[in-house]
DRENDO-1510 file (C-alpha; in Angstrom, 1 decimal, always signed):
<recs>
REC; n; res; u; v; w
REC; 1; MET; -68.3; -77.7; +26.7 .
REC; 2; THR; -68.1; -74.6; +24.6 .
REC; 3; GLU; -70.5; -73.8; +22.7 .
REC; 4; ASN; -69.9; -74.2; +18.6 .
REC; 5; HIS; -71.4; -70.5; +17.7 .
REC; 6; ALA; -70.5; -71.0; +14.1 .
REC; 7; ALA; -72.5; -74.0; +14.0 .
REC; 8; THR; -75.3; -72.2; +15.6 .
REC; 9; GLU; -75.1; -68.6; +14.8 .
REC; 10; ASP; -77.5; -67.0; +12.6 .
REC; 11; PRO; -76.5; -66.5; +8.8 .
REC; 12; ALA; -77.8; -63.0; +9.2 .
REC; 13; ALA; -75.5; -62.1; +12.5 .
REC; 14; THR; -73.0; -64.0; +10.3 .
REC; 15; LEU; -73.2; -61.3; +7.3 .
REC; 16; ARG; -73.3; -58.6; +9.6 .
REC; 17; ARG; -70.2; -59.4; +11.3 .
REC; 18; ARG; -68.8; -59.4; +7.7 .
REC; 19; ILE; -69.9; -55.3; +7.3 .
REC; 20; ASN; -66.9; -53.1; +7.8 .
REC; 21; THR; -68.4; -49.7; +8.7 .
REC; 22; LEU; -65.1; -48.0; +9.0 .
REC; 23; ARG; -64.4; -47.9; +6.1 .
REC; 24; PRO; -66.6; -46.2; +2.7 .
REC; 25; HIS; -67.4; -49.1; +0.0 .
REC; 26; THR; -68.8; -48.9; -3.5 .
REC; 27; ALA; -71.8; -50.6; -3.0 .
REC; 28; ARG; -73.1; -48.4; -0.5 .
REC; 29; ILE; -71.8; -45.0; -2.4 .
REC; 30; TRP; -73.2; -46.0; -5.2 .
REC; 31; ASN; -76.5; -46.8; -3.3 .
REC; 32; TYR; -76.2; -43.5; -1.6 .
REC; 33; TRP; -75.9; -41.6; -4.8 .
REC; 34; LEU; -78.6; -43.3; -6.6 .
REC; 35; GLY; -80.9; -41.7; -3.5 .
REC; 36; GLY; -81.1; -45.2; -1.4 .
REC; 37; GLY; -80.9; -45.3; +2.2 .
REC; 38; ASP; -78.3; -48.0; +2.6 .
REC; 39; TYR; -75.3; -46.5; +3.3 .
REC; 40; TYR; -73.3; -45.5; +6.7 .
REC; 41; GLU; -72.2; -42.1; +7.9 .
REC; 42; VAL; -68.9; -43.1; +6.4 .
REC; 43; ASP; -70.1; -43.6; +3.1 .
REC; 44; ARG; -71.7; -40.4; +2.7 .
REC; 45; VAL; -68.7; -38.4; +3.4 .
REC; 46; ALA; -67.1; -40.4; +1.1 .
REC; 47; GLY; -69.5; -39.8; -1.7 .
REC; 48; ASP; -69.6; -36.3; -0.7 .
REC; 49; ARG; -66.0; -35.5; -1.4 .
REC; 50; ILE; -65.9; -37.8; -4.6 .
REC; 51; ARG; -68.9; -35.5; -5.8 .
REC; 52; GLU; -66.8; -32.3; -5.2 .
REC; 53; LEU; -64.2; -33.7; -7.5 .
REC; 54; HIS; -66.6; -35.2; -9.9 .
REC; 55; PRO; -69.7; -32.9; -9.9 .
REC; 56; GLU; -71.8; -35.5; -12.1 .
REC; 57; ILE; -71.1; -38.6; -10.5 .
REC; 58; GLY; -74.3; -38.8; -9.8 .
REC; 59; GLU; -75.6; -38.3; -13.1 .
REC; 60; LEU; -72.9; -41.7; -13.9 .
REC; 61; ALA; -74.6; -43.8; -11.5 .
REC; 62; ARG; -78.1; -42.9; -12.8 .
REC; 63; ALA; -76.9; -43.6; -16.3 .
REC; 64; ASP; -75.3; -46.8; -15.6 .
REC; 65; ARG; -78.8; -47.9; -13.7 .
REC; 66; LEU; -80.8; -46.7; -16.9 .
REC; 67; PHE; -77.9; -48.5; -19.2 .
REC; 68; LEU; -79.2; -51.8; -17.1 .
REC; 69; GLY; -82.8; -51.2; -17.7 .
REC; 70; ARG; -82.3; -50.0; -21.9 .
REC; 71; ALA; -79.9; -53.9; -22.3 .
REC; 72; VAL; -82.8; -55.9; -20.6 .
REC; 73; ARG; -85.4; -54.5; -21.9 .
REC; 74; HIS; -83.8; -55.0; -25.7 .
REC; 75; LEU; -82.7; -58.9; -24.8 .
REC; 76; VAL; -85.6; -59.5; -23.3 .
REC; 77; ALA; -88.1; -57.9; -26.0 .
REC; 78; ASP; -86.3; -58.1; -29.5 .
REC; 79; VAL; -83.6; -61.1; -28.7 .
REC; 80; GLY; -86.0; -63.1; -26.8 .
REC; 81; ILE; -83.8; -64.2; -24.1 .
REC; 82; ARG; -84.8; -65.6; -20.8 .
REC; 83; GLN; -82.0; -66.4; -18.9 .
REC; 84; PHE; -79.6; -63.6; -17.1 .
REC; 85; LEU; -76.4; -64.6; -14.9 .
REC; 86; ASP; -75.7; -60.7; -13.2 .
REC; 87; ILE; -72.6; -60.9; -11.4 .
REC; 88; GLY; -71.7; -58.0; -9.3 .
REC; 89; THR; -75.5; -57.2; -7.9 .
REC; 90; GLY; -74.9; -54.4; -5.6 .
REC; 91; LEU; -77.7; -52.9; -3.6 .
REC; 92; PRO; -81.2; -53.2; -4.5 .
REC; 93; THR; -82.5; -50.1; -6.0 .
REC; 94; ALA; -85.4; -49.3; -8.6 .
REC; 95; ASP; -85.2; -51.7; -11.8 .
REC; 96; ASN; -83.0; -54.4; -11.0 .
REC; 97; THR; -82.8; -56.9; -13.7 .
REC; 98; HIS; -85.0; -59.5; -12.6 .
REC; 99; GLU; -87.5; -56.6; -12.8 .
REC; 100; VAL; -87.4; -55.3; -15.6 .
REC; 101; ALA; -86.7; -58.7; -17.1 .
REC; 102; GLN; -89.9; -60.8; -15.9 .
REC; 103; ARG; -92.1; -57.4; -16.3 .
REC; 104; LEU; -91.3; -58.4; -19.8 .
REC; 105; ALA; -91.9; -62.3; -19.7 .
REC; 106; PRO; -92.5; -63.5; -16.5 .
REC; 107; ASP; -91.4; -66.9; -17.1 .
REC; 108; ALA; -87.5; -65.5; -16.8 .
REC; 109; ARG; -84.8; -66.5; -14.8 .
REC; 110; VAL; -82.3; -64.4; -13.2 .
REC; 111; VAL; -79.1; -65.8; -10.5 .
REC; 112; TYR; -77.2; -62.5; -9.4 .
REC; 113; VAL; -73.7; -63.2; -7.9 .
REC; 114; ASP; -71.8; -61.0; -5.0 .
REC; 115; ASN; -69.7; -61.4; -2.2 .
REC; 116; ASP; -70.4; -57.9; -0.3 .
REC; 117; PRO; -72.2; -58.4; +3.0 .
REC; 118; LEU; -74.2; -56.0; +3.2 .
REC; 119; VAL; -75.8; -57.3; -0.2 .
REC; 120; LEU; -76.0; -60.3; +0.8 .
REC; 121; ALA; -78.0; -59.1; +3.7 .
REC; 122; HIS; -80.6; -58.0; +1.2 .
REC; 123; ALA; -80.9; -60.9; -0.5 .
REC; 124; ARG; -84.8; -61.1; +0.0 .
REC; 125; ALA; -85.6; -58.1; -1.8 .
REC; 126; LEU; -83.6; -59.7; -4.8 .
REC; 127; LEU; -84.9; -63.3; -4.6 .
REC; 128; THR; -88.7; -62.1; -5.2 .
REC; 129; SER; -89.9; -63.6; -8.5 .
REC; 130; SER; -93.0; -63.8; -10.6 .
REC; 131; PRO; -94.2; -67.4; -10.2 .
REC; 132; GLU; -93.5; -68.5; -13.5 .
REC; 133; GLY; -90.1; -67.1; -13.1 .
REC; 134; ARG; -87.1; -67.5; -10.8 .
REC; 135; THR; -84.9; -65.4; -9.2 .
REC; 136; ASP; -81.9; -66.7; -7.0 .
REC; 137; HIS; -78.6; -65.3; -5.2 .
REC; 138; LEU; -75.3; -66.8; -5.1 .
REC; 139; ASP; -72.8; -65.5; -2.1 .
REC; 140; GLU; -69.7; -66.0; -4.8 .
REC; 141; ASP; -66.4; -63.6; -5.8 .
REC; 142; LEU; -66.1; -63.0; -9.6 .
REC; 143; ARG; -62.6; -64.3; -9.8 .
REC; 144; ASN; -64.4; -68.0; -8.8 .
REC; 145; VAL; -65.8; -69.0; -12.3 .
REC; 146; ASP; -65.7; -72.2; -11.6 .
REC; 147; ALA; -67.9; -72.3; -8.4 .
REC; 148; ILE; -69.8; -69.7; -10.5 .
REC; 149; LEU; -70.6; -71.6; -13.4 .
REC; 150; GLU; -71.2; -74.8; -11.3 .
REC; 151; ARG; -73.6; -72.9; -8.8 .
REC; 152; ALA; -75.7; -71.2; -11.7 .
REC; 153; ALA; -76.5; -74.1; -13.3 .
REC; 154; GLN; -79.0; -75.6; -10.6 .
REC; 155; THR; -81.1; -72.4; -11.6 .
REC; 156; LEU; -80.3; -71.5; -15.5 .
REC; 157; ASP; -80.4; -74.2; -18.5 .
REC; 158; PHE; -76.7; -73.6; -20.1 .
REC; 159; SER; -78.2; -74.9; -23.3 .
REC; 160; ARG; -79.9; -72.0; -23.9 .
REC; 161; PRO; -79.3; -68.5; -24.2 .
REC; 162; ILE; -78.3; -66.2; -21.0 .
REC; 163; ALA; -77.0; -62.9; -21.0 .
REC; 164; LEU; -74.4; -62.3; -18.8 .
REC; 165; MET; -74.2; -59.2; -17.2 .
REC; 166; LEU; -71.2; -57.7; -15.5 .
REC; 167; LEU; -72.1; -54.2; -14.8 .
REC; 168; GLY; -69.6; -51.4; -12.4 .
REC; 169; VAL; -67.9; -54.8; -11.4 .
REC; 170; VAL; -64.8; -55.5; -13.8 .
REC; 171; ILE; -63.6; -52.4; -12.6 .
REC; 172; PHE; -62.6; -54.9; -9.4 .
REC; 173; ILE; -60.6; -57.2; -11.1 .
REC; 174; GLY; -56.8; -55.8; -11.6 .
REC; 175; GLU; -54.5; -55.9; -14.8 .
REC; 176; ASP; -52.5; -58.8; -13.0 .
REC; 177; GLU; -55.7; -60.7; -12.1 .
REC; 178; ASP; -56.7; -61.4; -15.8 .
REC; 179; PRO; -59.6; -59.7; -15.9 .
REC; 180; TYR; -60.0; -60.5; -19.9 .
REC; 181; GLY; -59.8; -64.4; -19.1 .
REC; 182; ILE; -62.0; -64.4; -16.4 .
REC; 183; VAL; -64.6; -62.6; -18.7 .
REC; 184; GLY; -63.5; -65.2; -21.5 .
REC; 185; ARG; -64.1; -68.1; -19.5 .
REC; 186; LEU; -67.3; -67.1; -18.4 .
REC; 187; MET; -69.0; -66.4; -22.2 .
REC; 188; ASP; -66.5; -69.6; -23.3 .
REC; 189; ALA; -69.5; -71.6; -21.1 .
REC; 190; LEU; -72.1; -70.1; -22.4 .
REC; 191; PRO; -73.8; -71.1; -25.8 .
REC; 192; SER; -74.0; -69.3; -29.0 .
REC; 193; GLY; -76.4; -66.7; -28.9 .
REC; 194; SER; -75.5; -65.5; -25.4 .
REC; 195; HIS; -74.7; -61.8; -24.7 .
REC; 196; LEU; -72.4; -59.8; -23.1 .
REC; 197; VAL; -73.1; -56.5; -21.0 .
REC; 198; ILE; -70.4; -54.7; -19.3 .
REC; 199; SER; -70.2; -50.9; -18.1 .
REC; 200; HIS; -67.2; -49.7; -17.1 .
REC; 201; THR; -65.3; -46.7; -15.2 .
REC; 202; ILE; -63.0; -45.3; -18.1 .
REC; 203; THR; -60.2; -43.2; -17.8 .
REC; 204; SER; -60.0; -39.8; -20.5 .
REC; 205; PRO; -58.3; -37.1; -20.9 .
REC; 206; ALA; -61.7; -35.4; -21.5 .
REC; 207; MET; -62.9; -36.0; -18.1 .
REC; 208; PRO; -60.1; -35.7; -15.4 .
REC; 209; GLY; -62.6; -35.6; -12.6 .
REC; 210; VAL; -63.2; -39.1; -13.0 .
REC; 211; ASP; -59.3; -40.0; -12.1 .
REC; 212; ALA; -59.6; -37.6; -9.4 .
REC; 213; ALA; -62.3; -39.3; -8.0 .
REC; 214; VAL; -61.0; -42.8; -8.8 .
REC; 215; HIS; -57.7; -41.6; -6.8 .
REC; 216; PHE; -59.3; -40.2; -4.3 .
REC; 217; TRP; -61.6; -43.9; -3.5 .
REC; 218; ASN; -58.3; -46.0; -4.1 .
REC; 219; GLU; -56.4; -44.2; -1.3 .
REC; 220; HIS; -59.7; -43.5; +1.3 .
REC; 221; GLY; -62.1; -46.9; -0.2 .
REC; 222; THR; -63.0; -50.6; -0.7 .
REC; 223; PRO; -62.6; -52.2; -2.9 .
REC; 224; THR; -59.6; -50.5; -5.3 .
REC; 225; LEU; -61.0; -49.7; -8.6 .
REC; 226; THR; -58.8; -50.4; -12.0 .
REC; 227; GLN; -60.0; -47.6; -14.9 .
REC; 228; ARG; -59.6; -48.8; -18.6 .
REC; 229; THR; -59.5; -46.5; -21.6 .
REC; 230; PRO; -62.7; -47.2; -24.0 .
REC; 231; ASP; -60.1; -49.3; -26.2 .
REC; 232; ALA; -59.2; -51.4; -23.5 .
REC; 233; VAL; -63.3; -51.8; -22.3 .
REC; 234; ALA; -63.7; -53.0; -26.0 .
REC; 235; ARG; -61.1; -55.6; -25.5 .
REC; 236; PHE; -64.0; -57.6; -23.5 .
REC; 237; PHE; -65.6; -58.0; -26.8 .
REC; 238; ASP; -63.2; -59.9; -28.7 .
REC; 239; GLY; -64.8; -62.3; -31.0 .
REC; 240; LEU; -68.4; -61.2; -30.1 .
REC; 241; GLU; -70.7; -59.5; -32.4 .
REC; 242; VAL; -71.0; -56.0; -30.7 .
REC; 243; LEU; -74.6; -54.3; -31.3 .
REC; 244; GLU; -74.9; -50.9; -32.2 .
REC; 245; PRO; -74.0; -47.9; -31.4 .
REC; 246; GLY; -70.9; -50.1; -30.1 .
REC; 247; ILE; -68.5; -49.4; -27.0 .
REC; 248; VAL; -69.5; -45.8; -25.5 .
REC; 249; SER; -70.9; -43.4; -22.9 .
REC; 250; CYS; -73.6; -45.8; -21.0 .
REC; 251; SER; -75.9; -42.3; -21.4 .
REC; 252; GLN; -75.6; -42.6; -25.2 .
REC; 253; TRP; -76.4; -46.4; -25.6 .
REC; 254; ARG; -79.7; -46.2; -27.2 .
REC; 255; PRO; -81.2; -43.6; -25.1 .
REC; 256; GLU; -85.0; -42.8; -25.0 .
REC; 257; PRO; -85.9; -40.5; -27.1 .
REC; 258; ALA; -85.6; -36.8; -25.5 .
REC; 259; GLU; -86.0; -33.4; -26.8 .
REC; 260; ALA; -82.9; -32.4; -25.3 .
REC; 261; GLY; -81.1; -34.0; -28.3 .
REC; 262; GLU; -78.1; -36.5; -27.6 .
REC; 263; PRO; -77.5; -36.9; -24.0 .
REC; 264; GLN; -74.1; -35.9; -22.4 .
REC; 265; ALA; -71.1; -38.6; -22.1 .
REC; 266; VAL; -70.2; -39.8; -18.7 .
REC; 267; GLY; -67.3; -41.7; -17.2 .
REC; 268; ILE; -68.9; -45.2; -17.5 .
REC; 269; TYR; -69.0; -46.8; -20.9 .
REC; 270; GLY; -70.8; -49.9; -21.7 .
REC; 271; GLY; -71.9; -52.3; -24.3 .
REC; 272; VAL; -73.5; -55.5; -25.2 .
REC; 273; GLY; -72.2; -58.4; -27.4 .
REC; 274; ARG; -73.5; -61.2; -28.9 .
REC; 275; LYS; -71.8; -64.7; -28.6 .
REC; 276; LYS; -72.1; -66.5; -32.6 .
</recs>
């Protein structure tokens, strides 16, 4: 009798088989730039090459992470949001969405969504939660809107406002895959008072290093990225009330007071919009 390995294999082993260590992967390189340890040599080499092409890439990665923290703190403390749907979770670092939210509101609920096997292998780190709240993690692709909504409804109450977090993930949806329609369908399923939080790598004549880095990545890494102009990023917020200061460099979205003055712009833009 032939043994059914698919039925008996440990889920962690199944995830490990899905991890490609021969090509650099964006989640692992992002972790490398943020000072984490969840990457392979191929990711370090590619990450260092990208840093040569765009020396500010480390500041870009940190600006995106700090933007997440400021946006979540605003939504919890000032708006009263208690539910988050975070798609494109990435590898856990300091101050993940549930940590920031539950620090201020222990009863906050967070559903993480990602389809990267290394991220899923670290799901236990993301599944921790305060006793009063709840944290869940779904193995799903952003393109599968219906599946995400159906499974997220097991944890989140879709009759109450939800913050949809799409940080650094819409860049993986090409123009031929209807990126605006995907985001629109997700927001259509959320009630009034919900918010959209997006960060997105941009293309700009003022930042040629970003273009060079993305070109290198798309030749050597996976998955491929789609840059968009700031105006194209702003289109994701059509029909929403965009919070001040608008769609700006993540480093310049409500920065913490600093003696150095206005933070330097980086090649990743972000914004927060409210559904009326």
